[in-house]
C-alpha positions in Angstrom: 112.7 104.2 102.8 110.8 105.5 99.8 112.5 105.1 96.4 113.5 108.3 94.4 110.8 107.7 91.8 108.1 107.7 94.4 109.5 110.9 95.9 109.5 112.6 92.5 105.9 111.6 91.7 104.8 112.7 95.3 106.6 116.0 94.8 104.9 116.6 91.5 101.5 115.7 92.9 101.1 119.4 94.1 100.1 121.9 91.4 102.3 124.7 92.9 105.4 122.5 92.8 104.5 121.4 89.2 104.3 125.0 88.2 107.6 125.8 89.9 109.3 122.9 88.0 107.8 124.2 84.7 109.2 127.7 85.5 112.6 126.3 86.4 112.7 124.4 83.1 113.0 127.8 81.4 115.7 129.2 83.7 117.2 129.0 87.2 115.4 131.2 89.7 115.8 132.4 93.3 113.3 131.7 96.0 112.0 135.3 95.7 111.6 135.0 92.0 109.8 131.7 92.4 107.5 133.2 95.1 106.3 136.2 92.9 103.2 134.7 91.2 101.9 133.0 94.4 99.9 134.5 97.2 101.9 132.6 99.8 104.7 133.4 102.2 108.4 132.9 101.3 108.4 130.2 104.0 105.7 128.3 102.2 107.6 128.5 98.9 110.8 127.3 100.7 108.8 124.3 102.0 107.7 123.5 98.5 111.3 123.8 97.3 112.5 121.6 100.2 110.1 118.8 98.9 111.4 119.3 95.4 115.0 119.2 96.7 114.4 116.1 98.8 113.0 114.3 95.7 116.1 115.3 93.7 114.2 117.4 91.2 116.0 120.7 92.1 119.2 121.7 93.7 120.3 125.0 95.2 123.7 126.6 94.5 125.5 129.7 95.7 126.4 132.4 93.2 127.9 135.2 95.3 124.9 136.7 97.2 122.4 134.9 94.9 121.2 131.3 95.7 119.6 130.1 92.5 117.4 127.0 92.3 118.4 124.7 89.5 116.3 121.9 87.9 118.0 118.6 87.8 117.5 116.9 84.4 118.7 113.5 85.4 115.6 112.9 87.5 113.5 113.5 84.4 115.5 110.8 82.6 114.6 108.4 85.5 110.9 109.3 85.1 110.9 109.1 81.4 112.5 105.6 81.4 109.8 104.4 83.9 107.0 105.9 81.9 108.4 104.6 78.6 108.5 101.0 79.9 104.8 101.1 80.8 103.9 102.9 77.6 105.5 100.2 75.6 103.7 97.5 77.5 100.4 99.3 77.0 101.2 99.7 73.3 101.8 96.0 73.0 98.5 95.2 74.7 96.7 97.5 72.3 98.3 95.9 69.3 97.2 92.4 70.6 93.7 93.7 71.2 93.6 95.2 67.6 94.7 91.8 66.2 91.9 90.0 68.2 89.3 92.6 67.1 90.4 92.3 63.4 90.1 88.5 63.7 86.7 88.7 65.3 85.5 91.2 62.6 86.9 88.9 59.9 85.1 85.9 61.4 81.9 87.9 61.8 82.0 89.0 58.1 82.6 85.4 57.0 79.9 84.0 59.2 77.5 86.8 58.3 77.8 86.2 54.6 77.4 82.4 55.1 74.3 83.0 57.3 72.8 85.4 54.8 73.3 82.8 52.0 71.9 80.0 54.2 68.9 82.0 55.3 68.1 83.0 51.7 68.4 79.3 50.6 66.4 78.2 53.6 63.6 80.6 52.8 63.4 79.4 49.2 63.3 75.8 50.4 60.5 76.7 52.8 58.4 78.3 50.1 58.9 75.4 47.8 57.9 73.0 50.5 54.7 74.9 51.1 53.8 74.9 47.4 54.3 71.2 47.2 52.2 70.6 50.2 49.4 72.7 48.9 49.5 70.9 45.6 49.4 67.5 47.3 
């Protein structure tokens, strides 16, 4: 059996269902209201809602003759916790990478100034050696 988080991400993989969730985040809607902006049948919208319902993202209630679809916030808490855990891990990796890059830059700066001084000293020594050989 697939875990709820996998069902939620699978349900949100479809752009029509993501749009429905975005619209339901503003207010509860009926199937007819949700179907209005799409050029699909009510049956297709109902199938999308069934996937969202199976994932736990939405629920349907009865209000007299009206059957509004309601967005379930607790599922977003589950998703947020999962995403936050991996965001923190990625942030820690970036911080370690930043520290390594700073250390490498510091070493490069230190070695670069030492090499520059050594090459300047080495070139002076070479020219002195040439002069002494010519005079000899």
